C-alpha positions as CSV (number, residue, x, y, z in Angstrom):
1,M,11.8,-42.9,112.0
2,D,8.7,-41.3,110.4
3,V,6.8,-38.8,112.5
4,T,3.0,-39.1,112.6
5,K,-0.1,-37.4,114.0
6,D,-2.2,-40.4,113.5
7,Y,-3.3,-41.3,117.0
8,T,-5.1,-44.4,115.9
9,A,-1.5,-45.8,116.0
10,F,-1.0,-44.7,119.6
11,D,-0.6,-47.7,122.0
12,P,-1.4,-46.7,125.6
13,Q,0.4,-49.6,127.1
14,A,3.5,-49.0,125.0
15,Y,3.5,-45.4,126.1
16,L,3.2,-46.3,129.8
17,Q,6.1,-48.8,129.4
18,E,8.2,-46.1,127.5
19,Y,7.8,-43.4,130.1
20,Y,6.6,-44.8,133.4
21,A,8.1,-48.2,133.8
22,D,10.6,-46.7,136.3
23,I,11.2,-43.5,138.2
24,G,14.3,-41.8,136.8
25,P,15.3,-38.1,137.2
26,E,12.6,-36.9,134.8
27,N,9.8,-38.6,136.7
28,Q,11.2,-37.6,140.1
29,A,11.2,-34.0,138.9
30,L,7.7,-34.3,137.5
31,L,6.3,-35.7,140.8
32,G,8.2,-33.1,142.8
33,F,6.6,-30.4,140.6
34,L,3.1,-31.7,141.3
35,V,3.6,-32.2,145.0
36,R,4.9,-28.6,145.4
37,G,2.1,-27.4,143.2
38,F,-0.5,-28.8,145.5
39,R,1.2,-27.9,148.8
40,D,-0.7,-24.6,149.3
41,V,-3.9,-25.5,147.4
42,P,-6.9,-25.3,149.6
43,A,-8.4,-28.6,150.8
44,D,-11.6,-29.7,149.0
45,S,-10.5,-28.3,145.7
46,L,-12.2,-29.3,142.4
47,V,-9.4,-30.6,140.2
48,L,-9.2,-31.4,136.4
49,D,-6.5,-33.5,134.9
50,L,-6.9,-32.5,131.2
51,G,-5.3,-34.6,128.5
52,G,-3.8,-37.0,131.0
53,G,-3.4,-39.8,128.4
54,P,-3.3,-43.3,130.0
55,A,-1.3,-42.0,133.0
56,L,-2.4,-41.5,136.6
57,Y,0.7,-39.9,138.2
58,A,-0.9,-36.4,138.5
59,T,-4.0,-37.7,140.3
60,I,-1.8,-39.3,143.0
61,A,-0.5,-35.8,144.0
62,A,-3.9,-34.2,143.5
63,A,-5.8,-36.6,145.7
64,A,-4.0,-35.1,148.8
65,K,-6.1,-31.9,148.4
66,A,-9.0,-32.6,146.0
67,R,-12.6,-33.3,146.9
68,E,-13.1,-34.5,143.4
69,I,-10.8,-35.1,140.4
70,H,-12.2,-35.1,136.9
71,F,-10.0,-36.8,134.3
72,A,-10.4,-36.0,130.6
73,D,-8.6,-37.2,127.5
74,Y,-9.2,-37.3,123.7
75,S,-8.5,-41.0,123.3
76,L,-11.1,-43.5,124.5
77,A,-8.4,-46.1,124.7
78,N,-6.5,-43.9,127.2
79,L,-9.7,-43.5,129.2
80,D,-10.1,-47.3,129.2
81,E,-6.6,-47.6,130.7
82,I,-7.6,-45.3,133.5
83,R,-10.9,-47.3,134.0
84,K,-8.9,-50.5,134.3
85,W,-7.0,-49.1,137.2
86,I,-10.0,-47.8,139.0
87,Q,-11.7,-51.2,138.6
88,R,-8.6,-53.0,139.9
89,R,-8.3,-55.1,136.8
90,P,-5.3,-57.4,136.8
91,D,-4.1,-56.0,133.4
92,A,-4.0,-52.4,134.7
93,F,-0.7,-50.6,134.9
94,D,0.8,-50.7,138.4
95,W,1.3,-47.2,139.8
96,K,2.5,-48.3,143.3
97,E,6.1,-47.1,142.7
98,F,4.8,-43.7,141.8
99,V,2.4,-43.6,144.8
100,G,5.3,-44.3,147.1
101,A,7.5,-41.7,145.5
102,V,4.7,-39.0,145.9
103,L,4.2,-40.0,149.5
104,E,7.9,-39.7,150.1
105,Q,8.1,-36.3,148.5
106,E,5.1,-35.2,150.6
107,G,7.1,-36.2,153.7
108,V,4.7,-38.9,154.8
109,G,5.1,-42.7,155.2
110,R,5.4,-45.0,152.2
111,S,4.6,-48.4,153.8
112,P,2.5,-50.8,151.8
113,Q,-0.5,-49.7,154.0
114,D,0.3,-46.0,153.2
115,I,0.4,-46.8,149.5
116,A,-2.8,-48.8,149.5
117,A,-4.5,-45.9,151.4
118,R,-3.5,-43.4,148.8
119,E,-4.6,-45.6,146.0
120,D,-8.0,-45.9,147.7
121,R,-8.1,-42.1,148.1
122,V,-7.3,-41.6,144.4
123,R,-10.0,-44.0,143.3
124,A,-12.5,-42.3,145.6
125,R,-11.7,-38.9,144.3
126,L,-11.7,-39.8,140.6
127,T,-15.4,-39.2,140.0
128,R,-15.6,-38.5,136.3
129,L,-13.8,-39.7,133.2
130,M,-14.6,-37.5,130.2
131,H,-13.8,-37.0,126.6
132,C,-12.0,-33.8,125.6
133,D,-10.7,-32.0,122.6
134,V,-8.3,-29.1,123.4
135,K,-8.8,-27.7,119.9
136,R,-12.4,-26.7,120.7
137,P,-13.2,-23.4,122.5
138,C,-14.8,-25.4,125.3
139,P,-12.7,-28.6,125.4
140,I,-15.2,-30.6,127.5
141,D,-18.9,-31.0,126.9
142,D,-21.2,-30.2,129.8
143,V,-18.4,-28.8,132.0
144,P,-19.8,-28.9,135.6
145,A,-18.0,-25.8,136.7
146,Q,-14.8,-23.9,136.3
147,Y,-12.0,-25.7,138.2
148,D,-9.9,-24.7,141.2
149,V,-6.9,-26.5,139.7
150,V,-6.3,-27.5,136.1
151,M,-3.4,-29.9,135.5
152,T,-2.3,-30.5,131.9
153,N,0.8,-32.5,131.2
154,F,2.3,-33.1,127.8
155,C,-1.0,-32.5,126.1
156,A,-1.4,-29.3,124.0
157,E,2.0,-29.6,122.3
158,A,1.1,-33.1,121.1
159,A,-2.4,-32.0,119.9
160,A,-1.4,-28.9,118.0
161,T,0.2,-28.7,114.6
162,D,2.3,-25.5,115.2
163,R,3.0,-22.9,117.9
164,A,0.0,-20.7,117.0
165,E,-2.4,-23.6,117.3
166,W,-0.7,-24.6,120.6
167,F,-1.4,-21.1,121.9
168,H,-5.1,-21.4,121.0
169,C,-5.3,-24.8,122.7
170,M,-3.8,-23.3,125.8
171,C,-6.4,-20.5,125.7
172,N,-9.1,-23.1,125.5
173,I,-7.6,-25.0,128.5
174,A,-7.3,-21.8,130.5
175,S,-11.0,-21.1,130.1
176,L,-11.7,-24.1,132.3
177,L,-10.0,-22.6,135.3
178,R,-11.8,-20.2,137.6
179,P,-10.3,-16.7,138.4
180,G,-7.9,-17.2,141.2
181,G,-7.4,-20.9,140.3
182,R,-4.1,-22.6,139.7
183,L,-2.7,-24.0,136.4
184,L,-0.1,-26.8,136.7
185,L,1.5,-27.3,133.2
186,S,4.2,-29.7,132.1
187,T,5.5,-29.7,128.5
188,I,8.4,-31.1,126.6
189,K,11.1,-28.6,125.5
190,G,12.8,-28.4,122.1
191,A,10.8,-31.4,120.6
192,Q,10.1,-32.3,117.1
193,S,8.4,-35.5,118.2
194,Y,8.2,-38.0,121.1
195,G,8.7,-41.7,120.8
196,V,6.3,-44.5,121.7
197,G,7.7,-47.9,121.0
198,E,8.5,-48.0,117.3
199,A,6.3,-45.0,116.5
200,A,7.2,-41.2,116.8
201,F,4.4,-38.7,117.3
202,F,4.6,-35.0,116.3
203,A,5.1,-32.4,119.1
204,V,5.3,-28.6,118.7
205,H,8.8,-27.1,119.4
206,L,8.6,-25.0,122.6
207,V,11.0,-23.2,124.9
208,E,10.6,-21.4,128.2
209,N,9.8,-18.0,126.6
210,D,6.8,-19.6,124.8
211,L,5.3,-20.6,128.1
212,Q,6.0,-17.2,129.7
213,E,4.4,-15.3,126.8
214,M,1.4,-17.6,126.6
215,L,0.7,-17.3,130.4
216,L,0.9,-13.5,130.3
217,Q,-1.4,-13.3,127.2
218,T,-4.0,-15.7,128.6
219,G,-4.8,-13.9,131.8
220,F,-2.4,-15.2,134.4
221,D,-0.9,-13.1,137.2
222,P,2.7,-12.2,136.2
223,A,3.8,-12.4,139.8
224,S,2.5,-16.0,140.1
225,I,4.3,-17.5,137.1
226,A,7.1,-19.9,137.9
227,I,8.9,-22.0,135.2
228,R,11.6,-24.5,135.7
229,T,13.3,-27.0,133.4
230,E,14.6,-30.6,133.9
231,P,16.9,-32.1,131.3
232,A,15.9,-35.2,129.5
233,D,17.3,-38.2,131.4
234,R,17.9,-40.5,128.4
235,P,19.9,-39.7,125.2
236,E,17.3,-41.5,123.0
237,R,14.5,-39.0,124.0
238,H,13.2,-36.9,121.1
239,Y,13.2,-33.8,123.2
240,Q,15.7,-31.7,125.2
241,A,14.0,-31.4,128.5
242,L,10.8,-31.1,130.5
243,M,9.4,-27.7,131.4
244,F,7.1,-27.1,134.4
245,A,5.0,-24.0,134.9
246,T,2.6,-22.9,137.7
247,A,0.5,-19.8,137.4
248,T,-2.6,-18.3,139.0
249,K,-5.5,-16.9,136.9
250,L,-6.2,-13.3,137.4
251,A,-9.5,-12.2,138.9
252,G,-11.9,-10.9,136.3
253,T,-10.5,-13.2,133.6
254,S,-13.0,-15.4,131.8
């Protein structure tokens, strides 16, 4: 299978079906990482989901603590998928299974009424959909403020062409986080690409040490850095594992 970086060939619905049609071990680990990441985040936080693609799973966990969630992606087609769900269009992807799984991991009820209430909360908190480009020093035009929490999942390693550019993309992302704010980062490990339907898209090959070194060099508190790994749950994946990292930005860091 040829590997491409031509994102005009990226099909948001095929991507959602590929990775989020069910909740296997990878997605359970991903949701658990996000739930734990928000557990001690102050209420009324301003949260950014940067490079979220067409996927809403991170906002389901964020809505428990956020006063506002801003969602940004490079692809207008991905933003249209998010808009479909906000507008309750019948062709929108159904996130109910993920909502229920988040509620379960939070230790609260997951009845149909509980799920509907969290969906309503997510829609109410999602106040901005924005275009972004993580290769730019300021990835978002007209950034309203530095954020209390920045979530970025499977983004920079797909946008960059090599490890050096990935590092610069992560520096750009870190600039959006206020001092004392929290970064929640998910990446794929040991990848050359990731599959979407019949297509394969390039991804930078990363391992745990790359995340550790990047976080130390971009102004995060060494004592706050936590990295864990979840093996890929299907042999046909084009990567070895998922890596999850949390870190707190040091005071006095721009």
